[in-house]
SEFIZA-3560 file (N, C-alpha, C; in Angstrom, 3 decimals):
REM SEFIZA-3560
<numar><xx>0.773</xx><yy>-0.949</yy><zz>-0.159</zz><atom>N</atom></numar>
<numar><xx>0.136</xx><yy>-0.018</yy><zz>-0.132</zz><atom>CA</atom></numar>
<numar><xx>0.694</xx><yy>0.791</yy><zz>0.017</zz><atom>C</atom></numar>
<numar><xx>0.095</xx><yy>2.426</yy><zz>-0.971</zz><atom>N</atom></numar>
<numar><xx>1.680</xx><yy>3.371</yy><zz>-0.863</zz><atom>CA</atom></numar>
<numar><xx>1.133</xx><yy>4.524</yy><zz>0.550</zz><atom>C</atom></numar>
<numar><xx>1.813</xx><yy>5.136</yy><zz>0.778</zz><atom>N</atom></numar>
<numar><xx>2.131</xx><yy>6.481</yy><zz>1.556</zz><atom>CA</atom></numar>
<numar><xx>1.254</xx><yy>7.278</yy><zz>0.501</zz><atom>C</atom></numar>
<numar><xx>0.178</xx><yy>7.979</yy><zz>1.519</zz><atom>N</atom></numar>
<numar><xx>0.438</xx><yy>9.190</yy><zz>0.378</zz><atom>CA</atom></numar>
<numar><xx>0.478</xx><yy>10.961</yy><zz>1.582</zz><atom>C</atom></numar>
<numar><xx>-0.004</xx><yy>11.401</yy><zz>0.835</zz><atom>N</atom></numar>
<numar><xx>0.849</xx><yy>12.655</yy><zz>1.375</zz><atom>CA</atom></numar>
<numar><xx>0.133</xx><yy>13.345</yy><zz>2.830</zz><atom>C</atom></numar>
<numar><xx>0.467</xx><yy>13.542</yy><zz>3.762</zz><atom>N</atom></numar>
<numar><xx>-0.401</xx><yy>13.955</yy><zz>4.860</zz><atom>CA</atom></numar>
<numar><xx>-1.253</xx><yy>13.322</yy><zz>5.143</zz><atom>C</atom></numar>
<numar><xx>-0.650</xx><yy>11.980</yy><zz>5.496</zz><atom>N</atom></numar>
<numar><xx>-1.395</xx><yy>10.854</yy><zz>6.158</zz><atom>CA</atom></numar>
<numar><xx>-1.878</xx><yy>11.638</yy><zz>7.383</zz><atom>C</atom></numar>
<numar><xx>-1.427</xx><yy>11.746</yy><zz>8.497</zz><atom>N</atom></numar>
<numar><xx>-1.704</xx><yy>12.096</yy><zz>9.672</zz><atom>CA</atom></numar>
<numar><xx>-2.563</xx><yy>12.767</yy><zz>9.623</zz><atom>C</atom></numar>
<numar><xx>-2.383</xx><yy>13.972</yy><zz>9.102</zz><atom>N</atom></numar>
<numar><xx>-3.510</xx><yy>15.191</yy><zz>8.782</zz><atom>CA</atom></numar>
<numar><xx>-4.560</xx><yy>14.867</yy><zz>8.703</zz><atom>C</atom></numar>
<numar><xx>-4.510</xx><yy>14.172</yy><zz>7.427</zz><atom>N</atom></numar>
<numar><xx>-5.885</xx><yy>13.806</yy><zz>6.960</zz><atom>CA</atom></numar>
<numar><xx>-6.575</xx><yy>13.021</yy><zz>7.344</zz><atom>C</atom></numar>
<numar><xx>-5.992</xx><yy>11.955</yy><zz>8.280</zz><atom>N</atom></numar>
<numar><xx>-6.458</xx><yy>10.943</yy><zz>9.446</zz><atom>CA</atom></numar>
<numar><xx>-7.641</xx><yy>11.617</yy><zz>10.232</zz><atom>C</atom></numar>
<numar><xx>-6.519</xx><yy>12.840</yy><zz>10.708</zz><atom>N</atom></numar>
<numar><xx>-7.851</xx><yy>13.759</yy><zz>11.546</zz><atom>CA</atom></numar>
<numar><xx>-8.620</xx><yy>14.560</yy><zz>11.480</zz><atom>C</atom></numar>
<numar><xx>-8.471</xx><yy>15.003</yy><zz>9.910</zz><atom>N</atom></numar>
<numar><xx>-9.236</xx><yy>16.116</yy><zz>9.578</zz><atom>CA</atom></numar>
<numar><xx>-10.659</xx><yy>14.857</yy><zz>9.150</zz><atom>C</atom></numar>
<numar><xx>-10.506</xx><yy>14.101</yy><zz>8.710</zz><atom>N</atom></numar>
<numar><xx>-11.415</xx><yy>12.575</yy><zz>8.797</zz><atom>CA</atom></numar>
<numar><xx>-12.661</xx><yy>12.507</yy><zz>9.669</zz><atom>C</atom></numar>
<numar><xx>-11.298</xx><yy>12.284</yy><zz>10.941</zz><atom>N</atom></numar>
<numar><xx>-12.115</xx><yy>11.702</yy><zz>12.221</zz><atom>CA</atom></numar>
<numar><xx>-12.955</xx><yy>13.130</yy><zz>12.996</zz><atom>C</atom></numar>
<numar><xx>-12.642</xx><yy>14.100</yy><zz>12.614</zz><atom>N</atom></numar>
<numar><xx>-13.188</xx><yy>14.991</yy><zz>13.151</zz><atom>CA</atom></numar>
<numar><xx>-14.731</xx><yy>15.694</yy><zz>12.198</zz><atom>C</atom></numar>
<numar><xx>-14.521</xx><yy>15.043</yy><zz>11.118</zz><atom>N</atom></numar>
<numar><xx>-15.882</xx><yy>15.445</yy><zz>9.913</zz><atom>CA</atom></numar>
<numar><xx>-16.660</xx><yy>14.176</yy><zz>10.760</zz><atom>C</atom></numar>
<numar><xx>-16.072</xx><yy>12.953</yy><zz>11.119</zz><atom>N</atom></numar>
<numar><xx>-16.895</xx><yy>11.751</yy><zz>11.625</zz><atom>CA</atom></numar>
<numar><xx>-17.729</xx><yy>12.544</yy><zz>12.801</zz><atom>C</atom></numar>
<numar><xx>-16.825</xx><yy>12.855</yy><zz>13.734</zz><atom>N</atom></numar>
<numar><xx>-17.098</xx><yy>13.501</yy><zz>15.071</zz><atom>CA</atom></numar>
<numar><xx>-18.321</xx><yy>14.073</yy><zz>15.381</zz><atom>C</atom></numar>
<numar><xx>-18.167</xx><yy>15.359</yy><zz>14.559</zz><atom>N</atom></numar>
<numar><xx>-19.347</xx><yy>16.211</yy><zz>14.502</zz><atom>CA</atom></numar>
<numar><xx>-20.864</xx><yy>15.279</yy><zz>13.542</zz><atom>C</atom></numar>
<numar><xx>-20.518</xx><yy>14.736</yy><zz>12.491</zz><atom>N</atom></numar>
<numar><xx>-21.554</xx><yy>14.013</yy><zz>12.156</zz><atom>CA</atom></numar>
<numar><xx>-22.181</xx><yy>12.965</yy><zz>13.373</zz><atom>C</atom></numar>
<numar><xx>-21.473</xx><yy>12.177</yy><zz>14.156</zz><atom>N</atom></numar>
<numar><xx>-21.938</xx><yy>11.614</yy><zz>15.170</zz><atom>CA</atom></numar>
<numar><xx>-22.631</xx><yy>12.378</yy><zz>15.861</zz><atom>C</atom></numar>
<numar><xx>-22.266</xx><yy>13.027</yy><zz>16.288</zz><atom>N</atom></numar>
<numar><xx>-22.944</xx><yy>14.435</yy><zz>17.422</zz><atom>CA</atom></numar>
<numar><xx>-24.400</xx><yy>15.432</yy><zz>16.695</zz><atom>C</atom></numar>
<numar><xx>-24.242</xx><yy>15.503</yy><zz>15.678</zz><atom>N</atom></numar>
<numar><xx>-25.155</xx><yy>16.162</yy><zz>15.252</zz><atom>CA</atom></numar>
<numar><xx>-26.302</xx><yy>15.227</yy><zz>14.128</zz><atom>C</atom></numar>
<numar><xx>-25.293</xx><yy>14.635</yy><zz>13.779</zz><atom>N</atom></numar>
<numar><xx>-26.740</xx><yy>13.640</yy><zz>12.679</zz><atom>CA</atom></numar>
<numar><xx>-26.915</xx><yy>14.208</yy><zz>12.093</zz><atom>C</atom></numar>
<numar><xx>-27.664</xx><yy>13.898</yy><zz>10.674</zz><atom>N</atom></numar>
<numar><xx>-28.356</xx><yy>14.832</yy><zz>9.386</zz><atom>CA</atom></numar>
<numar><xx>-28.948</xx><yy>15.402</yy><zz>9.169</zz><atom>C</atom></numar>
<numar><xx>-29.424</xx><yy>15.816</yy><zz>8.390</zz><atom>N</atom></numar>
<numar><xx>-30.611</xx><yy>16.889</yy><zz>7.897</zz><atom>CA</atom></numar>
<numar><xx>-30.219</xx><yy>18.333</yy><zz>8.262</zz><atom>C</atom></numar>
<numar><xx>-29.201</xx><yy>18.433</yy><zz>8.879</zz><atom>N</atom></numar>
<numar><xx>-28.696</xx><yy>20.105</yy><zz>8.973</zz><atom>CA</atom></numar>
<numar><xx>-28.569</xx><yy>20.444</yy><zz>7.656</zz><atom>C</atom></numar>
<numar><xx>-28.127</xx><yy>21.639</yy><zz>8.185</zz><atom>N</atom></numar>
<numar><xx>-28.174</xx><yy>22.436</yy><zz>6.814</zz><atom>CA</atom></numar>
<numar><xx>-26.132</xx><yy>23.011</yy><zz>6.700</zz><atom>C</atom></numar>
<numar><xx>-25.600</xx><yy>22.743</yy><zz>5.484</zz><atom>N</atom></numar>
<numar><xx>-24.517</xx><yy>23.105</yy><zz>5.531</zz><atom>CA</atom></numar>
<numar><xx>-23.691</xx><yy>23.876</yy><zz>6.233</zz><atom>C</atom></numar>
<numar><xx>-24.701</xx><yy>24.932</yy><zz>6.771</zz><atom>N</atom></numar>
<numar><xx>-23.896</xx><yy>25.912</yy><zz>7.690</zz><atom>CA</atom></numar>
<numar><xx>-23.737</xx><yy>25.216</yy><zz>8.837</zz><atom>C</atom></numar>
<numar><xx>-24.316</xx><yy>24.653</yy><zz>9.585</zz><atom>N</atom></numar>
<numar><xx>-24.308</xx><yy>23.881</yy><zz>10.987</zz><atom>CA</atom></numar>
<numar><xx>-23.285</xx><yy>23.148</yy><zz>10.510</zz><atom>C</atom></numar>
<numar><xx>-22.838</xx><yy>22.401</yy><zz>9.757</zz><atom>N</atom></numar>
<numar><xx>-22.213</xx><yy>21.879</yy><zz>10.250</zz><atom>CA</atom></numar>
<numar><xx>-20.399</xx><yy>22.643</yy><zz>9.559</zz><atom>C</atom></numar>
<numar><xx>-20.507</xx><yy>23.660</yy><zz>9.169</zz><atom>N</atom></numar>
<numar><xx>-19.642</xx><yy>24.635</yy><zz>8.748</zz><atom>CA</atom></numar>
<numar><xx>-19.029</xx><yy>24.634</yy><zz>9.940</zz><atom>C</atom></numar>
<numar><xx>-19.431</xx><yy>25.655</yy><zz>10.564</zz><atom>N</atom></numar>
<numar><xx>-19.544</xx><yy>25.972</yy><zz>12.387</zz><atom>CA</atom></numar>
<numar><xx>-19.373</xx><yy>24.956</yy><zz>13.009</zz><atom>C</atom></numar>
<numar><xx>-19.573</xx><yy>23.606</yy><zz>13.104</zz><atom>N</atom></numar>
<numar><xx>-19.342</xx><yy>22.958</yy><zz>13.982</zz><atom>CA</atom></numar>
<numar><xx>-17.927</xx><yy>22.160</yy><zz>13.532</zz><atom>C</atom></numar>
<numar><xx>-17.734</xx><yy>22.345</yy><zz>12.633</zz><atom>N</atom></numar>
<numar><xx>-16.475</xx><yy>22.021</yy><zz>12.186</zz><atom>CA</atom></numar>
<numar><xx>-15.385</xx><yy>23.117</yy><zz>12.286</zz><atom>C</atom></numar>
<numar><xx>-16.066</xx><yy>24.168</yy><zz>11.625</zz><atom>N</atom></numar>
<numar><xx>-14.489</xx><yy>25.283</yy><zz>12.509</zz><atom>CA</atom></numar>
<numar><xx>-14.395</xx><yy>24.963</yy><zz>13.922</zz><atom>C</atom></numar>
<numar><xx>-15.651</xx><yy>25.511</yy><zz>14.942</zz><atom>N</atom></numar>
<numar><xx>-15.347</xx><yy>25.197</yy><zz>16.039</zz><atom>CA</atom></numar>
<numar><xx>-13.998</xx><yy>24.011</yy><zz>16.570</zz><atom>C</atom></numar>
<numar><xx>-14.221</xx><yy>22.356</yy><zz>15.734</zz><atom>N</atom></numar>
<numar><xx>-13.511</xx><yy>21.697</yy><zz>16.325</zz><atom>CA</atom></numar>
<numar><xx>-12.361</xx><yy>21.865</yy><zz>15.695</zz><atom>C</atom></numar>
<numar><xx>-11.873</xx><yy>22.694</yy><zz>14.783</zz><atom>N</atom></numar>
<numar><xx>-10.389</xx><yy>22.455</yy><zz>14.073</zz><atom>CA</atom></numar>
<numar><xx>-9.883</xx><yy>23.423</yy><zz>15.096</zz><atom>C</atom></numar>
<numar><xx>-10.162</xx><yy>24.768</yy><zz>15.212</zz><atom>N</atom></numar>
<numar><xx>-9.993</xx><yy>25.457</yy><zz>16.502</zz><atom>CA</atom></numar>
<numar><xx>-9.207</xx><yy>24.922</yy><zz>17.749</zz><atom>C</atom></numar>
<numar><xx>-10.222</xx><yy>23.865</yy><zz>18.620</zz><atom>N</atom></numar>
<numar><xx>-9.780</xx><yy>23.598</yy><zz>19.350</zz><atom>CA</atom></numar>
<numar><xx>-9.046</xx><yy>22.135</yy><zz>19.270</zz><atom>C</atom></numar>
<numar><xx>-8.882</xx><yy>21.946</yy><zz>18.098</zz><atom>N</atom></numar>
<numar><xx>-7.665</xx><yy>21.164</yy><zz>17.266</zz><atom>CA</atom></numar>
<numar><xx>-6.563</xx><yy>21.633</yy><zz>16.730</zz><atom>C</atom></numar>
<numar><xx>-6.489</xx><yy>22.791</yy><zz>17.022</zz><atom>N</atom></numar>
<numar><xx>-5.220</xx><yy>23.601</yy><zz>16.540</zz><atom>CA</atom></numar>
<numar><xx>-4.969</xx><yy>23.407</yy><zz>15.051</zz><atom>C</atom></numar>
<numar><xx>-6.111</xx><yy>23.193</yy><zz>14.302</zz><atom>N</atom></numar>
<numar><xx>-5.866</xx><yy>22.740</yy><zz>12.763</zz><atom>CA</atom></numar>
<numar><xx>-6.362</xx><yy>24.166</yy><zz>12.557</zz><atom>C</atom></numar>
<numar><xx>-5.586</xx><yy>24.942</yy><zz>11.495</zz><atom>N</atom></numar>
<numar><xx>-5.823</xx><yy>26.388</yy><zz>10.517</zz><atom>CA</atom></numar>
<numar><xx>-6.421</xx><yy>26.149</yy><zz>9.246</zz><atom>C</atom></numar>
//
């Protein structure tokens, strides 16, 4: 299996996306998910 660019960073970002989806569930507007992801990125020091 090939390694890909920024593997650890990608893994962390996808994990945060899944966490937001797990907490909020489905059916919200895109703005709700964007705000939640922005909050999670700030907590995890992701610019």
